[in-house]
N, C-alpha and C positions, 0 to 999 in steps of 0.2 A: 195720676202717674202710677204705672204698674211696678210693683216691687218684685224682683226675681229672688225668691227665697229657695236656696238649694240645700237639701239635707245631705249631710255626709254620713255614709253608713259606717257604723262602728263595728269592728270585728268582734265576734262573739267572745273571743278570749280576752278582750279588753273591757268587757262590761263588768261593772262591779258585782261581786258575789258569785261570778261564774266559776266553774271548776274545769280544770284542764282534763281532757280525756285520758283515761289510764292506758298505759301501753299494754300490748297483748300479753306480755310475760307476766305482768302484775295481775291481770285477770285470771290467768291460768294458775298462778301461785295461790291466789285467793280461793279458787275452786278446789284446788288440791288440799288446802288447809281445812276447808269445810267438809269435804267428802272423803279424801284419801288418808288424811293424817290419823284419824281414829283407827282405821283398819291397819295402817302401818305400825301404829303404836302397839296394838294387840299382837301383831305378827312379830314385832321385835321382842316384846316381853316374853312371849310364850314359845317362840321358835328360835330366833337368832340368838337371844341371850343365853338360853340353855345350851345351845350348841357351842357358843364361845366359852361358857363356864366348863362344859365337859371337855373341850379341847385343853383348857388350862389345867384341869385335873389330870389329863392324860400325860402331861409333862412332869408329873410328880409321882411320889410313892404314897399318895394320900390313903390313910387308913385311920378312921376316926377313933379306933380303939388301940392304936399303936403309934402315938405321936413320938417325935415331931415329924411334920411333913417336909420332905426334901425335894428339891428340884433335880430331876434325873434326865431331863432333855428327851431325846428320842429313844431312850433305853426300852421303854415299854413297847414301842413299835418294833424294835429289833427283836425282842423276845417273842412277840406274837408270831412271827414267821418262822420261828424254830420251835414253837409250842405244838406238840402233836395233838393236844386236845383241841386247840383252836383250828388247826388244819383239818381235823376230823369233822368239826362242826361246820367248817366252810364247805367240805365235800358233801355232807348231809344236806346242807341248805341248798346247794347247787342242784343236787339230784331232785330234791323236793320241788324246787322252783321250776325246773324243766318239765316235770310231770304236770304240775298244776297249771302251767301256762298252756300246755298242749291239749290236755284232756278236756277241760271245760270249753275251750275254744271250739274244738272239733265237735264234741257232743252238743254244745249249745247251738252251733250253726245248724246241725241236722234237725234238732228239735224245733228250732225257730222256723225252718222251712216247712215242717209238718204242721205247725200251729198257725201259719200265715193264712188263715181262712176266717170267715165270718161265722158266727153262731155262738150260742150260749155255752156249748160244750167246750169250744176252743178257748173262750174267755175263762171258764172255770179251770181248765188245764194250765193256762198261763199263771193263774193265781197259785195253783198247787206247786208248780215248778219254782216260783219266786219265794214261796213261804220260807224255805231254809235260810234264805239270805237275810231275813229280818229277825231270825232267832239269834240268841246270844251264843257266842262260841262255846261258852261253858256248858250251856244246855245241849248243844249239838254233840259236844265231846262226851258228856255223861250218857246220852242216849246210845251213841255208837259204841261206847265202852261196854254197855250192857249187852248189846247185840253181838259184838265180836269177842266176848268173853269165852273162855274154854267151855263153859256150860251155857253159853248164850244161844240166841235164836238161830244163828247161822249153823253152828256146830250141831245143834239138836236136829236141824233139818237134814244135815249131811248124814248123821247117824241113822235117821229114819230112812234114808236112801241106801243104807248099807255100808257107809264109810266107817270102819272101825276106829281109826285114829285120825280125826279131822285136824287140820292145821291149827296151830296157835297163832291166830292173826295178830295178836298184840304181845304174845309172850315169846315168839320166835324172833331172834335178832335178824333173820333173813327176810322176814315179812313185815315187821312192825313199821318200818319207814314207809313202805308202799301202802300199808293200810291207812296210815295218817294222810298220805297223799290222796288216796281215794276219798277219805272223809272231807278234806278241804276242797277237793274238786267237786264233790257232791254239793257242798254248801255254796260254792261260787257259781254253780251251773245256772241257777236262776238269773243271776246278774247277766251272764253272757246271753241267755235266751232273750231277755228283755231288750238288751242293746241291739242284738241282731234283728229282732222283730221290728224295732224302730227303723233300722236301716232298710229292711225289706219293704216296709210300708212307704218308704220314700223312693222306691224304684218305679219309674213311670211305666204304666201298663202299655203305653203305645209302643215302646221299644220291644217288649216281649211279643206283642201282637204282630208287629212288622217282621220280626225275626221268624215267627211261626209261619207267616205267609210266604216267606222266602224259603221255607222248608227246613228250618233249624229245629232239632228235637229238643226235649226238655234238658238233657245234659248240656248240649251245645249252648242253649239259651242261658243256662245258669253260669257256665264257664265264661261266656263272652259278654254277658250283660249284667247279670245279678252280682256275681262275685266281684268284678271290678268296682261296682258302685257300693259295695259293702266295705271298701277300704277304710273309711273313717270308723266304722264299728269295730273292725279288726284292730285298729290302732288303740281305741279306748280299752277294749277287753285285754289286749296283750299287756299294756302298760299297767293297768290296775291289777291284773293277776300277778305280774312280776313283782310289784311292790308288796302286795298282800302276802305272797308266798315267802318272800325273802325275810320278812320281819315277823313270821309266825312265832307265837309264844304260847298263847292260851291252850291250844290243842295239845301241845307237847307237855305242858305242866299238868293238865288234868288227866290225860290218857296214859302217858308212859313215864313221865318224870325224867325224860332223857334216856331211858332204857328201852328194852331190856339189855342187860350187859352194861358196858361202859361206853356211853356216848353214841349208841347206835341210832338214836333219833334226836340227839341234842343239836339244836340249831344255834346259829350265832346269837340270836336274841335270847334264847334260853341260857346260853353260857354267860352272856352279859349280866343277866339278873342274878344268876348263881354266884358269879365271881364278885359282883358288887354288893349284894345284899346278904349273902350267906357266908362267903369267905371274907367279906369286908375289905377286899382289895379294890377300892374304888378308883384309884389311879389307873390300874391295869384294865379294869372294866370300862373305864372311859375311853381308853385307847381302842379297845375292841369295838365300842359303839361308834367311834369316829371312823374306823375302817369300814364297818358295816354301812355307815351313811355314805361314804365315798363310793363303795361298790354299788349300792342301790342307785345313787345319783348318776354314776357313769353308765350303768347298764340301762337305766330308764332313758337317759339322754340319747344314747346310741340307738336304742330301739325306736324311740320316738322320731329320731332324725331319719332312720331308714324307712320307717313306715310312712312318714310324712312325704318323703321323696317319692314313694310309690304312689301316693295320692296325687301328687302334682303331675306325675308322668302319665297318668291315665287319661 
């Protein structure tokens, strides 16, 4: 007699010792805890926490050598926008930023187009142009201070050419700010060249060749093909230059100490350090730092949004 033995399948979830599958959000949370949390912790400790502490100080009259510390609310911020010294430093920083954003971008693009060729000479020239970027700001400042001194290389060359009274590049209040702008532009030039070279090497040769067959000249090919495809490079250079110029401190401290005269080259970052560490008005200096942070964030955000929109529309 045949016996019909039927086996009943048991669900996997009902088997002893089996584990229920984790929901997707739990897996993502576990991955974030393993890979993202350490970076977030470092960012919180060294970026977000100092900003929060500085904002807290900006609401007080904190001075470590003149206790007690009192809460003053937004008084420091109100005083900032009636402080002629701060407004002067804001004007100086704005002028410096505009020059440093424009000059290295334009010069860097031109040099990158000239160096976009193969050969050992062009490779060597790329290294030469990028070298100032890897030098310390202090080293660059000292070298240029010696060259632009009243008895420096530039003025000696001008005297040899017959100029009896060469300009005081760093001692004349009318020229000092522009001299610093040229120094910073020179140092950042190599960065712009490298970024534009990377963009140029990503331009397909087929497009330029097709345009040349259609009768387009070099200028038309650059304007219609190369320049639109360099939009990401322009975005990177502009945002980096804007942030670098707006928070400049090293060059001012080494070259001019905020002079000549009263505040002719003093930037906001320079005034923050002078107010907080020399005058010991750390509450007021914190308010200046917060305002500088907001200005940089807004300016960089608006610039990035405008340039990104240009990339999308191409």
